[in-house]
Legacy VTK file of the C-alpha trace (Angstrom):
# vtk DataFile Version 3.0
C-alpha trace
ASCII
DATASET POLYDATA
POINTS 563 float
-27.055 53.282 -28.182
-27.495 49.449 -27.819
-24.875 48.930 -30.662
-22.490 50.674 -28.764
-23.109 48.463 -25.547
-22.376 45.308 -27.461
-18.682 46.820 -28.563
-18.274 47.590 -25.074
-18.116 43.910 -23.622
-15.142 43.173 -25.987
-12.792 45.792 -23.731
-12.989 43.214 -21.095
-9.072 42.478 -19.633
-8.540 39.172 -18.492
-5.951 38.328 -15.743
-4.902 35.295 -13.693
-5.428 36.116 -9.833
-2.408 34.139 -8.378
0.867 35.546 -8.809
2.790 34.333 -11.641
6.848 33.409 -11.332
9.117 35.481 -12.369
11.797 33.224 -14.502
10.482 30.511 -16.147
8.030 30.501 -19.675
4.413 30.045 -18.261
2.972 27.778 -20.963
4.254 24.498 -19.349
1.725 22.059 -21.301
3.174 20.078 -24.118
3.120 21.542 -27.566
0.226 20.004 -30.251
2.369 16.913 -31.972
3.605 17.356 -35.504
4.137 15.235 -38.130
7.318 17.255 -39.146
10.110 14.771 -37.432
12.547 16.675 -35.616
15.830 15.136 -37.313
14.744 16.864 -40.785
14.467 20.024 -39.687
16.921 22.426 -41.635
19.645 23.960 -39.621
18.158 27.493 -38.507
21.077 29.385 -37.970
22.737 31.654 -40.517
26.591 30.506 -40.414
29.094 32.734 -39.237
30.168 35.472 -41.097
33.597 35.369 -42.929
36.043 37.928 -42.098
34.791 39.622 -44.762
31.413 40.027 -44.316
31.320 40.743 -40.679
31.123 44.393 -41.105
28.691 44.161 -44.319
25.620 45.922 -43.276
22.062 45.041 -44.133
19.770 47.088 -46.288
18.597 49.021 -43.527
16.288 51.599 -45.334
17.140 55.188 -44.200
15.437 57.680 -41.815
11.865 58.126 -43.190
12.315 61.760 -41.924
15.788 62.649 -42.531
16.127 66.329 -41.098
12.565 67.129 -41.848
11.724 68.255 -37.645
14.826 69.764 -37.549
13.490 72.122 -40.340
9.836 71.793 -39.809
8.401 75.067 -37.992
4.627 75.494 -38.416
4.046 79.718 -37.629
1.979 79.905 -34.507
1.010 83.372 -33.287
2.283 83.880 -29.523
-1.004 85.133 -28.875
-2.472 82.258 -30.696
-0.928 79.396 -28.676
-1.731 81.332 -25.583
-5.636 81.640 -26.242
-5.750 78.042 -27.037
-3.966 77.318 -23.468
-6.553 79.840 -21.483
-9.132 77.965 -23.760
-8.310 74.829 -22.324
-7.977 75.815 -18.613
-11.702 77.198 -19.316
-12.841 74.087 -20.460
-10.863 71.906 -17.749
-12.644 74.027 -15.025
-16.072 72.857 -16.857
-15.344 69.483 -16.809
-14.334 69.329 -12.958
-18.001 70.925 -12.582
-19.128 67.638 -14.465
-17.528 65.699 -12.132
-19.240 67.660 -9.248
-22.584 66.992 -10.948
-22.754 63.531 -11.223
-20.661 62.931 -8.643
-23.677 60.457 -6.944
-24.323 58.970 -10.393
-22.167 55.600 -10.679
-23.166 55.461 -14.305
-22.736 58.896 -15.752
-19.096 59.147 -13.528
-18.198 56.089 -15.822
-19.352 57.232 -19.201
-17.254 60.447 -18.152
-14.056 58.724 -17.309
-14.393 56.514 -20.182
-15.003 59.430 -22.643
-12.076 61.416 -21.334
-9.613 58.407 -21.583
-10.838 57.411 -25.180
-10.193 61.314 -26.250
-6.846 61.553 -24.333
-7.430 64.143 -21.792
-7.323 62.266 -18.693
-3.908 63.190 -17.673
-5.755 66.241 -16.478
-8.362 65.074 -14.552
-5.614 62.400 -12.681
-7.148 63.622 -9.074
-11.079 63.583 -9.920
-10.914 60.182 -12.198
-9.120 58.416 -9.055
-11.453 60.325 -6.224
-14.662 58.939 -8.394
-13.036 54.891 -9.261
-12.389 54.751 -5.849
-15.723 55.667 -4.982
-16.980 52.877 -7.317
-14.731 50.208 -6.329
-16.059 50.837 -2.713
-20.144 51.019 -3.648
-20.044 47.853 -5.441
-22.231 48.003 -8.761
-24.722 45.426 -7.839
-27.905 44.373 -9.721
-30.509 46.810 -8.522
-28.121 49.925 -10.001
-27.362 48.182 -13.117
-28.771 45.556 -15.601
-26.693 46.289 -18.503
-23.692 44.150 -19.672
-22.531 47.781 -20.914
-22.255 49.258 -17.914
-20.534 45.983 -15.736
-17.774 45.068 -18.380
-17.345 49.126 -18.398
-16.753 49.207 -14.600
-14.670 46.541 -14.968
-12.324 47.552 -17.581
-11.992 50.993 -15.757
-11.594 49.523 -12.400
-8.906 47.054 -13.381
-7.024 49.449 -15.589
-6.580 51.726 -12.520
-5.285 48.750 -10.176
-8.421 47.739 -8.183
-9.016 44.002 -8.191
-12.549 43.197 -9.344
-14.211 39.760 -9.322
-15.179 38.561 -13.011
-18.142 37.155 -10.956
-20.399 39.218 -12.951
-19.394 36.929 -15.687
-21.389 34.357 -14.568
-18.406 32.203 -13.136
-15.558 32.927 -10.009
-12.574 32.075 -12.294
-10.859 33.896 -15.434
-11.468 30.575 -17.601
-15.166 32.117 -17.768
-13.681 35.821 -18.809
-11.616 33.861 -21.341
-14.974 32.262 -22.647
-16.854 35.431 -22.800
-14.323 37.529 -24.411
-13.692 34.715 -27.227
-18.007 34.904 -27.435
-17.991 38.289 -27.710
-14.761 38.044 -30.692
-17.336 35.815 -32.720
-20.233 37.906 -32.235
-18.258 41.434 -33.300
-16.687 39.182 -36.266
-20.655 38.155 -37.466
-21.840 41.758 -36.419
-18.899 43.777 -38.338
-20.322 43.831 -41.631
-23.814 44.877 -40.671
-22.545 47.578 -38.640
-22.553 51.806 -39.285
-19.583 54.284 -38.850
-18.584 55.172 -36.084
-19.143 51.589 -34.541
-18.202 49.713 -37.270
-14.504 51.319 -37.360
-14.396 51.299 -33.330
-14.852 47.264 -33.258
-12.661 46.663 -36.168
-10.076 48.300 -33.819
-11.326 46.039 -31.283
-10.644 42.988 -33.450
-7.076 44.151 -34.445
-5.619 45.500 -30.933
-8.629 45.297 -27.986
-8.954 48.725 -26.180
-7.352 47.581 -22.840
-4.062 46.807 -25.183
-4.377 50.234 -27.668
-1.981 52.727 -27.273
-3.912 55.899 -25.588
-2.680 58.456 -27.992
-3.416 56.561 -31.257
-6.980 55.541 -30.029
-7.527 59.291 -29.056
-6.930 60.248 -32.614
-9.554 57.841 -33.751
-11.832 58.691 -31.412
-12.045 62.312 -31.925
-13.182 61.834 -35.468
-15.942 59.515 -34.264
-16.977 60.920 -31.285
-18.566 64.077 -32.975
-20.599 61.451 -34.853
-22.642 60.086 -31.991
-25.902 60.996 -30.771
-26.754 64.020 -28.714
-27.416 62.727 -25.625
-23.862 61.260 -25.294
-21.892 63.981 -26.919
-20.594 66.633 -25.295
-18.873 69.606 -27.419
-16.999 70.892 -24.298
-14.779 67.314 -24.466
-14.303 67.317 -27.827
-13.173 70.740 -28.358
-10.670 70.501 -25.043
-9.671 67.219 -26.500
-8.618 69.076 -29.990
-7.122 71.787 -28.278
-5.086 69.341 -25.656
-3.430 67.369 -28.497
-2.477 70.384 -30.551
-1.142 72.595 -27.529
0.960 69.055 -26.708
1.796 68.114 -30.299
3.584 71.776 -30.801
5.841 70.501 -27.665
6.396 67.509 -29.039
7.666 69.014 -32.338
10.074 71.147 -30.588
11.277 68.404 -28.541
11.756 66.033 -31.771
13.716 69.211 -33.164
15.959 68.343 -30.119
16.670 65.209 -30.425
17.338 65.332 -34.365
19.713 67.712 -33.512
21.093 65.431 -30.576
21.425 62.544 -33.301
23.063 64.347 -35.929
25.677 64.993 -33.765
26.116 61.627 -32.441
25.814 59.967 -35.327
28.491 62.704 -37.491
30.706 61.873 -34.312
30.516 58.240 -34.046
29.808 57.722 -38.349
28.121 54.026 -38.046
27.025 53.586 -41.181
25.519 50.448 -40.801
22.928 51.039 -38.292
19.219 51.541 -38.055
18.669 55.437 -38.097
15.279 55.731 -36.427
15.331 58.289 -33.782
11.730 59.505 -34.283
10.437 55.881 -34.286
12.897 55.704 -30.749
11.122 59.266 -29.706
7.315 57.491 -30.766
8.001 54.731 -28.593
8.816 57.060 -25.632
5.918 59.398 -26.339
3.891 55.863 -26.422
5.188 56.175 -22.796
4.605 58.872 -21.224
3.219 61.933 -23.663
2.335 64.366 -20.706
4.380 67.630 -20.717
5.662 67.306 -17.469
7.643 64.038 -18.212
10.010 65.476 -20.865
13.012 64.885 -19.179
12.093 61.129 -18.835
10.430 61.215 -22.614
13.978 62.376 -24.064
15.920 60.945 -21.683
14.490 57.445 -23.182
14.343 58.275 -26.583
18.207 58.910 -26.414
18.749 55.522 -24.476
16.871 53.491 -27.082
18.657 54.945 -29.724
21.608 54.379 -28.189
20.576 50.785 -27.594
19.428 50.411 -31.287
22.628 51.376 -31.827
24.562 48.759 -29.725
22.159 45.952 -31.207
23.041 46.420 -34.528
26.788 46.480 -33.642
26.461 43.319 -31.733
24.187 42.033 -34.508
25.960 42.980 -37.935
29.094 45.080 -37.388
31.455 43.217 -35.372
33.597 39.927 -35.439
33.410 38.291 -32.330
36.737 38.955 -30.849
35.278 43.066 -31.296
32.207 42.122 -29.600
34.366 40.730 -26.561
36.269 43.683 -25.997
33.507 46.193 -26.721
31.181 44.259 -23.493
34.866 44.186 -21.616
35.326 47.650 -22.479
31.488 48.627 -21.263
31.766 46.440 -18.265
34.707 48.888 -17.168
33.138 51.500 -18.136
36.635 53.351 -17.953
37.454 55.799 -20.923
41.155 53.952 -21.130
39.161 50.750 -22.763
39.458 52.452 -25.501
42.771 50.949 -26.273
40.839 47.578 -26.867
38.917 49.087 -29.673
38.925 49.839 -33.396
38.499 53.185 -34.266
34.854 53.187 -35.333
33.634 51.388 -31.715
36.372 53.820 -29.915
34.202 56.628 -31.198
31.056 54.974 -30.308
32.058 53.514 -26.740
33.183 57.144 -25.714
29.660 58.165 -27.008
27.752 56.300 -24.895
30.152 57.646 -21.965
29.485 61.036 -22.537
26.025 60.486 -22.786
25.349 58.897 -19.802
27.331 61.504 -18.369
24.990 64.194 -19.896
22.265 62.059 -18.834
23.530 62.646 -14.549
23.929 66.197 -15.407
20.438 66.223 -15.906
19.808 64.844 -12.432
19.263 67.010 -9.743
21.855 66.696 -6.733
19.860 64.172 -4.577
19.152 62.043 -7.516
22.415 61.519 -8.565
22.468 58.353 -7.530
20.420 57.295 -10.422
22.710 56.930 -12.794
24.194 54.224 -11.131
21.192 52.111 -12.285
21.384 53.567 -15.948
24.529 52.676 -16.355
23.809 48.552 -14.609
21.029 47.919 -17.013
23.150 49.055 -19.513
25.802 47.013 -19.263
23.560 44.003 -18.259
21.762 44.508 -22.148
25.600 44.523 -23.250
26.555 41.286 -21.572
23.409 39.550 -22.931
23.794 41.101 -26.186
27.224 39.296 -26.644
25.806 36.203 -25.517
23.662 36.515 -28.452
26.475 37.009 -30.558
28.785 33.969 -29.275
25.728 31.959 -30.144
25.398 33.060 -33.355
29.106 32.787 -34.381
29.387 29.354 -33.165
26.564 28.745 -34.936
24.684 27.046 -31.659
20.932 26.358 -31.301
20.038 26.985 -27.700
17.326 25.543 -25.908
14.179 27.053 -25.582
14.439 28.332 -21.891
17.999 28.898 -22.175
17.262 31.405 -25.393
14.793 32.985 -22.929
16.821 33.723 -20.082
19.156 35.652 -22.687
16.267 37.192 -25.358
14.148 38.368 -22.416
17.561 40.553 -21.179
18.114 41.696 -24.784
13.997 42.607 -25.125
14.146 44.623 -22.464
13.271 42.999 -19.282
15.660 45.107 -17.159
16.763 48.035 -19.619
13.113 49.414 -19.927
11.929 49.032 -16.566
14.892 51.103 -15.788
15.157 53.316 -18.445
11.428 54.468 -17.994
11.782 54.855 -14.236
14.966 56.708 -14.111
14.126 60.217 -15.857
10.879 60.419 -13.677
9.804 62.527 -10.944
9.657 61.735 -7.304
8.171 57.867 -8.292
11.487 57.658 -9.312
12.461 56.478 -5.662
15.400 53.671 -4.862
12.727 50.768 -4.158
11.930 51.445 -7.231
14.861 51.465 -8.983
15.545 48.521 -7.201
12.351 46.576 -8.067
12.885 47.575 -11.867
16.598 45.936 -11.424
15.502 42.983 -10.511
13.284 41.817 -13.464
9.575 42.146 -11.857
7.121 40.046 -13.556
5.907 43.421 -15.225
9.463 43.602 -16.970
9.678 40.003 -17.617
5.985 39.965 -19.556
6.901 43.668 -21.283
9.766 41.669 -23.130
7.946 38.665 -23.724
5.739 40.809 -25.296
8.430 42.544 -27.274
10.602 39.779 -27.910
7.984 37.056 -29.005
6.450 39.883 -31.174
9.829 40.947 -33.061
10.792 37.336 -33.732
7.375 36.098 -34.980
7.892 39.410 -37.326
11.430 37.861 -38.240
9.593 34.194 -38.448
7.127 35.732 -41.317
9.202 38.367 -43.644
12.958 36.681 -43.046
15.590 38.067 -41.490
16.763 41.918 -41.479
19.937 40.779 -39.433
22.533 38.217 -39.169
20.967 36.973 -35.911
21.189 34.551 -33.412
18.251 31.580 -33.865
14.797 32.935 -32.759
12.708 32.058 -30.246
10.274 30.219 -32.898
13.342 28.211 -34.346
14.286 27.358 -31.086
11.017 26.284 -30.015
10.630 24.157 -33.704
13.877 22.196 -32.905
13.235 21.666 -29.229
10.073 20.281 -29.998
10.067 18.964 -33.228
7.389 20.796 -34.620
7.070 22.916 -38.302
6.574 26.660 -37.690
3.072 27.118 -38.075
3.078 25.213 -34.382
5.659 27.023 -32.971
4.192 30.131 -34.179
0.822 29.458 -32.789
2.490 28.406 -29.393
4.504 31.389 -29.032
1.520 33.530 -29.886
-0.195 31.929 -26.922
2.834 32.772 -24.876
2.367 36.464 -25.785
-1.475 36.120 -24.959
0.164 34.844 -21.301
2.405 38.238 -21.076
-0.356 40.174 -21.559
-2.163 38.220 -18.462
0.421 39.108 -16.312
0.895 42.290 -17.375
-2.892 42.878 -15.940
-2.121 41.038 -13.261
1.195 43.280 -12.555
-1.304 46.451 -11.871
-2.275 44.586 -8.501
0.419 42.620 -7.077
3.313 45.176 -7.131
1.489 47.217 -5.166
-0.145 50.727 -5.155
3.204 52.260 -4.664
4.498 50.892 -8.155
1.078 50.940 -9.746
2.352 54.154 -12.071
5.389 52.698 -13.118
3.767 49.217 -14.151
1.140 51.656 -16.316
4.466 53.032 -18.002
5.814 49.556 -18.622
2.295 48.595 -19.863
2.357 51.746 -22.492
5.668 50.594 -23.884
3.990 46.898 -24.697
0.924 48.720 -26.169
3.342 50.483 -27.970
5.118 47.229 -29.286
1.993 46.014 -29.918
0.763 48.865 -32.358
4.943 49.038 -34.240
4.498 45.016 -34.587
0.755 44.253 -35.450
0.395 41.298 -38.075
3.565 40.477 -37.039
5.321 43.161 -39.126
8.434 44.950 -37.857
7.297 48.590 -37.769
10.375 49.468 -36.364
13.161 48.050 -38.707
10.409 48.259 -41.529
9.198 51.851 -40.573
8.304 53.463 -43.800
4.842 52.013 -44.194
4.128 53.733 -40.803
5.222 57.162 -41.851
1.254 58.567 -41.985
0.699 57.608 -38.470
4.127 59.346 -37.338
2.855 62.225 -39.148
-0.803 61.859 -37.715
1.200 62.619 -34.084
3.887 64.927 -34.907
3.246 66.835 -38.167
-0.505 67.398 -38.726
-3.038 69.155 -36.354
-6.175 68.488 -35.422
-8.652 70.823 -37.041
-10.370 73.008 -34.332
LINES 1 564
563 0 1 2 3 4 5 6 7 8 9 10 11 12 13 14 15 16 17 18 19 20 21 22 23 24 25 26 27 28 29 30 31 32 33 34 35 36 37 38 39 40 41 42 43 44 45 46 47 48 49 50 51 52 53 54 55 56 57 58 59 60 61 62 63 64 65 66 67 68 69 70 71 72 73 74 75 76 77 78 79 80 81 82 83 84 85 86 87 88 89 90 91 92 93 94 95 96 97 98 99 100 101 102 103 104 105 106 107 108 109 110 111 112 113 114 115 116 117 118 119 120 121 122 123 124 125 126 127 128 129 130 131 132 133 134 135 136 137 138 139 140 141 142 143 144 145 146 147 148 149 150 151 152 153 154 155 156 157 158 159 160 161 162 163 164 165 166 167 168 169 170 171 172 173 174 175 176 177 178 179 180 181 182 183 184 185 186 187 188 189 190 191 192 193 194 195 196 197 198 199 200 201 202 203 204 205 206 207 208 209 210 211 212 213 214 215 216 217 218 219 220 221 222 223 224 225 226 227 228 229 230 231 232 233 234 235 236 237 238 239 240 241 242 243 244 245 246 247 248 249 250 251 252 253 254 255 256 257 258 259 260 261 262 263 264 265 266 267 268 269 270 271 272 273 274 275 276 277 278 279 280 281 282 283 284 285 286 287 288 289 290 291 292 293 294 295 296 297 298 299 300 301 302 303 304 305 306 307 308 309 310 311 312 313 314 315 316 317 318 319 320 321 322 323 324 325 326 327 328 329 330 331 332 333 334 335 336 337 338 339 340 341 342 343 344 345 346 347 348 349 350 351 352 353 354 355 356 357 358 359 360 361 362 363 364 365 366 367 368 369 370 371 372 373 374 375 376 377 378 379 380 381 382 383 384 385 386 387 388 389 390 391 392 393 394 395 396 397 398 399 400 401 402 403 404 405 406 407 408 409 410 411 412 413 414 415 416 417 418 419 420 421 422 423 424 425 426 427 428 429 430 431 432 433 434 435 436 437 438 439 440 441 442 443 444 445 446 447 448 449 450 451 452 453 454 455 456 457 458 459 460 461 462 463 464 465 466 467 468 469 470 471 472 473 474 475 476 477 478 479 480 481 482 483 484 485 486 487 488 489 490 491 492 493 494 495 496 497 498 499 500 501 502 503 504 505 506 507 508 509 510 511 512 513 514 515 516 517 518 519 520 521 522 523 524 525 526 527 528 529 530 531 532 533 534 535 536 537 538 539 540 541 542 543 544 545 546 547 548 549 550 551 552 553 554 555 556 557 558 559 560 561 562
């Protein structure tokens, strides 16, 4: 098992201890110098579209699934489904007994929690896990109870992910710089070892080097780990845990398939009503993002509401970017700010239909709230209106051929990247945690929201920088950085990539700084950042160009795990 212990050291999660201000870029040191003179940089913004090209849609590929999920129906007898649920309940009881049996063994508790999380069934044991980790945090694993780097690193990761502050002093220093050095050292050593490792450790190390485990989407890790877990030595392999993981995944997959059928039907109705042929049809992709935030059965309302909201936001983004003239964009935003049906008089026929569809869908959102929750829709609407205003600002920059300063760009692009929109959108459909205080927190663009937007915006712009523009869009953060600092695209890309790393540290820090009451909400925001890391891995735009991810979507939503 020594090899597995080495791999676990790479799962460390760095986070700066001091809180970081919300509304400024965190990398304040000057960029590396460049030999490229600023005066010779080419124009970095496509010229304004002519009247004939303003309504010319780019070549977005069509939806990769069509009506597949509407027609898809894998027969499953009621008796078979009931057996799966009954058997899963039996296994849950067995796992609860495991927690009781190891309550005085810190290492056994940590290993059990780790396996449950990586198999994707920890959602069934939140009470037991929180009790165990609270006890472990209070106990302070010391040198007499553990001399293993694996155990120290595992404790560090599990507790920090749970929102418990743990000093990195175990790694020879009291500051995070030492932890970052340890991570760099671990990466270097794992890269050297990778060619000599065997399955499944080789695959686990490869994944960790691509996206570190604390940034890995839980459902994606679960699919991989289920295949690998059964190959481990008998001392660490538990057949009941693996059986539960497979049953749980298949039970939830049937539930998600029903939701996909419903949301694809919703999209059919919306698209036939508004007839916007220039937009990206990415309803399955939007559902995947919502599923990444909360896959649990009890969050069906929040998941469906977020997926629909994301699709409407995507339509609005494309409308401002590739379709509307500047005058139409201004009128469309004016209509949205009024939130009044009478404002349709400002709009051309196609945007009238889209505007009325937005009002209708938000009215349907309000219908889904209980009577004591109705106030939430005001936050829902306000966040959407703020996104519209910032999309308009980007459209004005584009049409005026204006390249903003880097900080000016961030003040807008982090809002269009979801700094307020997604924290509000994530929270608003949830249960009791979605309090007025939580929604006020989200609407104020907390550090977690801004850091998420930095990950999303920077990853998106890095993909644009590598692959070229898919839309008639404003200058990217990379381009603005190049112009402002007079550096090459390679230097700007390296600096923006470093800012992504800083944003992840802020997301880690938010687990501690925003208080225990907001921790479940911060974790959901982090889940969406993990989804972005997956969709934009390797500086690809896996949302706009989602064909290469079709196999991944099918693994989550089409193919059951063999029992």
